[in-house]
MIZA-566496 format. One record per residue (C-alpha): x, y, z. Coordinates in Angstrom, 1 decimal. Each point is the difference from the previous one (the first is absolute). Layout:
<selos>
X|Y|Z
...
</selos>
This chain:
<selos>
96.6|148.1|95.4
-1.3|-3.3|1.3
-2.5|0.3|2.9
-0.7|-2.5|2.7
-3.6|-1.2|0.2
-0.6|2.2|3.0
1.3|3.2|-1.6
-1.8|-0.9|-3.3
-3.3|-0.5|1.9
0.6|3.4|1.7
0.6|1.7|-3.4
-3.2|-1.6|-1.4
-2.0|1.2|3.0
1.4|3.5|-0.5
-1.1|-0.1|-3.6
-3.5|-1.1|1.1
-0.2|2.8|2.6
1.3|2.6|-2.5
-2.7|-0.9|-2.4
-2.7|0.1|2.7
1.3|3.3|1.3
0.0|1.6|-3.5
-3.6|-1.1|-0.7
-1.3|1.0|3.4
1.7|3.4|-0.5
-1.4|0.3|-3.5
3.6|0.4|-1.2
-0.5|-1.4|-3.5
3.6|0.9|-1.2
1.2|-1.8|3.2
-2.1|-3.0|-0.9
1.5|0.0|-3.5
3.5|0.3|1.6
-0.6|-3.5|1.6
0.0|-1.5|-3.5
3.0|-1.1|-2.1
0.9|2.5|-2.7
-0.6|-2.6|-2.7
-2.5|-0.2|-2.8
-1.3|-3.3|1.4
-1.0|1.7|3.3
-3.8|-0.7|0.5
-2.9|0.1|2.5
-3.1|-2.1|-0.2
-3.0|0.0|2.3
-2.7|-2.6|-0.4
-2.1|-2.4|1.9
1.4|-3.4|1.1
-3.0|-1.5|-1.7
0.9|1.4|-3.3
3.6|-1.2|0.4
-1.2|-3.5|0.9
-2.0|-0.1|-3.2
2.8|1.4|-2.1
-1.9|3.2|-0.8
2.2|3.1|-0.5
-3.0|2.3|0.8
1.0|2.2|2.9
-0.5|3.2|1.9
3.4|1.4|-1.1
2.2|-1.2|-2.8
3.2|1.9|-0.3
2.1|-2.4|-2.1
3.1|2.2|-0.6
2.1|2.8|1.5
-1.7|2.6|-2.2
-3.5|-1.0|1.3
1.3|0.3|3.6
1.2|3.5|-0.9
-3.4|0.7|-1.5
-1.8|-1.1|3.2
2.1|2.6|1.9
-1.0|2.7|-2.5
-3.7|-0.9|0.1
-0.3|-0.1|3.8
2.0|3.2|0.6
-0.9|2.1|-3.0
-3.0|-1.2|-2.0
-2.3|-1.5|2.5
0.8|2.4|2.8
-3.2|1.5|1.4
-2.3|-2.2|-2.1
-0.5|-2.9|2.5
-1.1|-0.4|3.6
3.3|-0.1|1.7
0.8|-2.5|2.7
2.9|-0.9|2.4
1.5|-3.4|0.1
1.9|-2.0|2.6
2.0|-3.0|-1.3
0.9|-2.9|2.3
2.5|-2.4|-1.6
1.7|-3.2|1.1
2.7|-1.9|-1.9
-0.8|-3.7|0.0
2.6|-1.5|-2.3
2.8|0.8|-2.5
2.3|-2.0|-2.3
2.9|1.0|-2.1
-0.5|-0.7|-3.7
3.4|1.0|-1.1
2.9|2.2|1.0
-2.1|3.2|-0.3
-3.6|-1.1|0.1
-2.2|-1.1|2.9
-3.6|-1.0|0.3
-1.9|1.2|3.0
-3.4|-0.7|1.4
-1.7|2.1|2.7
-3.5|0.5|1.4
-1.6|3.4|0.1
-3.1|1.8|1.3
-0.9|3.5|-1.0
-2.4|2.2|2.0
-1.5|3.1|-1.5
-1.7|3.0|1.5
-1.9|2.3|-2.4
0.6|3.7|0.8
-3.8|0.8|-0.1
-1.2|-2.7|2.5
3.1|-0.6|2.1
-1.2|-3.6|0.5
2.8|-2.6|-0.4
-0.7|-3.3|-1.8
2.0|-2.8|-1.6
0.8|0.9|-3.6
1.8|-3.2|-0.9
1.9|-3.0|1.3
2.1|-2.6|-1.8
3.5|-0.7|-1.0
2.8|1.6|-1.9
1.9|-2.3|-2.4
3.2|2.0|-0.8
3.0|-0.4|-2.1
2.8|2.1|1.5
3.2|1.1|-1.8
3.3|0.6|1.9
2.2|2.5|-1.8
3.8|0.1|-0.1
0.0|2.1|3.2
-2.2|-2.6|1.8
-3.1|2.2|0.1
-3.3|-1.9|-0.4
-2.7|1.3|-2.3
-3.3|-1.5|-1.1
0.2|-1.3|-3.6
-3.6|-1.3|0.1
-2.8|0.1|2.5
-3.2|-2.0|-0.2
-2.5|1.1|2.6
-2.4|-2.9|0.2
-3.2|1.0|1.9
-2.0|-2.5|2.0
-3.2|1.6|-1.3
-1.2|0.8|-3.4
-2.2|2.9|1.1
1.4|3.1|1.7
-1.9|2.5|2.1
1.1|2.8|-2.3
2.0|0.8|-3.1
3.8|-0.1|0.1
2.0|3.1|-0.7
3.2|-0.9|1.8
1.8|-3.4|-0.4
-0.7|-2.5|2.8
</selos>
């Protein structure tokens, strides 16, 4: 199914919002469901500074589908109750997209994530930056993330990360 630029932009925005909703709801299986069911599916989170210097060092480095699945297991089952929990609120804005081929797109969007620790109740900025996404369109026209690079504007965060940005 070929989409017009307007309907494609709406579908990309829907994917961005579905991902933000899953993370803000702490729905890790829902977060995983936003990714293509391909071995190459990946999520990386690192500072823009490290990216600019070609350093692979990052906050999160889930370089295949199995590692994405592991992250869901760790957050929901292994780490549960072992960290100071916090709420997040994601704000995302699509800034550009380009079709790479018939089923693949590249998308760039800005984000800011606020967090509120349950113990203090004081909201603060957790991270801001940009998502550099590769999106796969399946044979039914559904869009899924194949790869997401969350590039943070800062290299120091106010706290450890448990949930993806």
